[in-house]
N, C-alpha and C positions, 0 to 999 in steps of 0.2 A: 549469494553474498548477503550478509546481514551485518551492518556496521553499527548496530544499536545494542544498548545494554538490556539485560533482562528486566531491570527495574523500570526503564522507560517503556518497554513493551507492555509490561503489566499495568503501568499507569494509564496508557492510552487505550488498552483493550476495551474497556466499557464504552468509550466514545466511538471506537471503530465499530463495535458490535451494533450499536443502535443507529449508526450512520449508514450501514450497508443498505443499498436500495432493495426493498422487499420485492418489487416486481422483477428485478434482475435475478434475485434468488429463486423466485418462483419459476422463471424461465429455465434456469438450470435444472430444477427439480422436474419440471414438466418434460424437458428434453429426454430425461432418463427414466421416465415413469414406468416404462415397460421392461426395464432391465432387472435381472435377478441379482446381479452384482456389478460393481464398478471398481476399477483400479484408478486411483487419483494421485497425480504427482503434484506436490506442493513446492513450488520454487521459492527459495529464500524464505523458508517456513518459519524462521524464528523459533518461538516457543510453542507454536502450533495453534495460533489464534484463528487462522482460516479454517482449520479442521473443526475447531469448536463451534465456529459460526455456521459453517455450511452443512456439516454432517446431519444435524437434526432435520434439515429440509429434504434430505434424500432418504427414501424409505427402504431401499434395497441394501444388501450387504455391501460394505465398503472396505477396500484395501488401500490404505493410505501409504504413500511413499514420501517421506519427509526429507527434503533436500536443503542443505545449507552448508556453508563453509566454516561456520562458527560451532566448534565442538561443544562448547558450554551450552549454547542455546539448543542444539540438537539433543543433548542429554536431557534437558528440561522438557523438550517436546516428547521425547520417547518415554519419559517417566510420567507424563500426564495421563489423566483418565480419558478413556474413549467410551463412546456410547455403545450399548449392546449392538452386536452385528458389525462392529468396526474392528479391523486390525491395523497395526501401524508398524512400519519399520523406518529406520533413519539411515540416510546415506550422506556422508560428507563429500561434497562436490564443489569445486570452484566453477561457478557458472560462467565466468568470463572465458575460461579455457575449455570447459567440458560440458557446455550446455547440451550438446547432442547426446552425450552419455546419459544425462538426466532424463531425456525423453525416450530412451530405448526401453525395450522390454514389454511393449504392447499396452501402454496405459489407455484408458478411455477418456480421460479428462485431465487437462493441465490447469492448475490454479495458481494464483499469486496475489499478494496484497501489498500495497504501499511500496511497490518496487519500480514500476515502469517509468516514473518521473526521475529515477536515479540512473537509468541506463542511457546509452547512446542510441542515436538513430540507427546505426549499423547493427547494434546488438538487438534492437527491437525488430528490425527487418529479418534478422537471422532467426529469432524466435518464431515469428509468424511463418516464415518459409518452412522451418522444420515442422511446425504444427501442420501446415498445409500439406506437406509431402506425406505426412503420416495420417492425414485426415482427422486431426484431433481438435475437439472443441477447447476453447480457452475461456476461463473465468478470471478476469483481472479486476480486482476491487481496489478502492481507496487510492486512486491515482490523483495526486495533487494537481490542481488546474490554475493556480496563481491567484485565486480570489481569497482575500482575508478582510474581515470586518471586525473591528474592535469597538465595543460599546461600553461607555460613552466614547465618542471620538476624540482624537487628539490631533492637533495641527501637524504633528510630525509623523503620524501613522503612514501617510503616503510615501514619505521618503524611506522609511524602514521597509515597507512592503516592496517598494521598487528595488531596493538594494538586495533584499532577500531573494527576490525572483531572479535577479542576475546571478546571485550566488548559487542558486539551484541549477544553473547551467554549467557549473564547474564540474570537473571530473570527480565522480563519486566511486570510482573503481572500475567503471565500464567504458571509459572514454568520456568526452564532453557530454554532459547529461542533457536530456530533453527537458527536464524541469517542467514548467507550466505548459509547454507545447506537447507534452507526451500524449494526451488524449487525442489531439488532432492527428498526430503522427500515427497513433494506433489505428484510428479510423481509416486513414489513407492506406496503410499497409494491409489491413484486413479486407478492405474493399478491393484492392488490387489482387488479393489472393482468392477472391470470390466468396468471402464469408458473409453470412447473415448475422447482423448484430442486434443485440438488445441492450439498450443503454439506460442508465439512470443516474441521478445525482445522489452523492453520498457525503454531503457536507458534514463535517464535525460541527456540532452546536454545543458549545461548552458553557454551562450555566454558571451563575455567580457563586453557587455553593461548591463547585469543583475547583477549589483554589489551587490544589497541588498541580493539577494538569495545566491550568492557566499559567501558573508561575513557571513551570518547566518549559512550556511552549514559548512563552514570551522571552524567557532568557535565551532560548535557542535562536529565536528571531533576531534578538539584539546582537548576539555573537556573530551570526552569519552576516548581518548588515554591516557590522563594524569591520569584519574581515575584508569587505570590498574596498575599503580604504578611502572612500570619498565622503564619508560622514565623520565628523569629529567625535572623538571619544566622549567629550563633554555632552554633545547633543544626544548621542545614543544612550549614554548613561542616564541623562535626565529623562529621556523618553521612558526608559525601562523603570526608573524610579517612580514616575507618575503612574504608569500602568500598574505596577505592583501595589502601589498605595490604593488604587481603586479595587484591585482584587482583594487585598487584605481587608478592605472595608465592606466587602460583599456587594459591590456596586458595579461589577464588570462582567461582561459576557464576551464570548469570542466565537466567530464562525470562520472555519477554514474550508475552502472549496475543494471537493474531490468528486470523482466520477467512477462509476462501475460499468463494466462491459462484459456481457457474455456473448461469445461468437462461436458459430459452428459452420462447417462447410455447407454450401447450398445443396 
């Protein structure tokens, strides 16, 4: 499932790329250092950003299976450039209904990015169980953890972040979402399945000169916060106006907390 536009995914990809934890990427590469080839399944692949980020770190031949239910994004992923030694095929799959089908076919590694905070606890446990049954390693990157810092601060930041984090618990297509609790739930599920975990922080750090990304992100925060219904339209609009003025003046920065995990069977 990928409920995001291609424009938004393109706008955020540079921030995603530099945020990915380098030690976790190294753990993935080291785990497969002695392999001649790998088959990698990318769940909710979008336009293929995970492939572009991870492939250069793995030196062997790679066969990527790109999975999403958005045909437009899949077409963009399939049309993208791959590095030498990589092949790619795209498969439209509804991960809510047919997750198991996505994992069939004997892959060596399952990867996903910016997905697990959108799924339910039941779906996450299902993913880990299916990986464990197949003895599959999992690389899950850029999972939102609820931390947001806007600089310079505003007295209404806390109210917006609180409302946003409650909004993140709403159904995003997989049932009630884990939102900021996703990393803790992932750790618990992987531990119960006997997996070894390598973790790292992958915070977005959006600088003052990345105005378009800040503007789009802040507008999304305001929309989600307002949808919760307990903050007035005037207060949320005023907050967004103040924040956008700082962005427009080149005086604002933004940090959004994320975490990366690479896990493999013991």
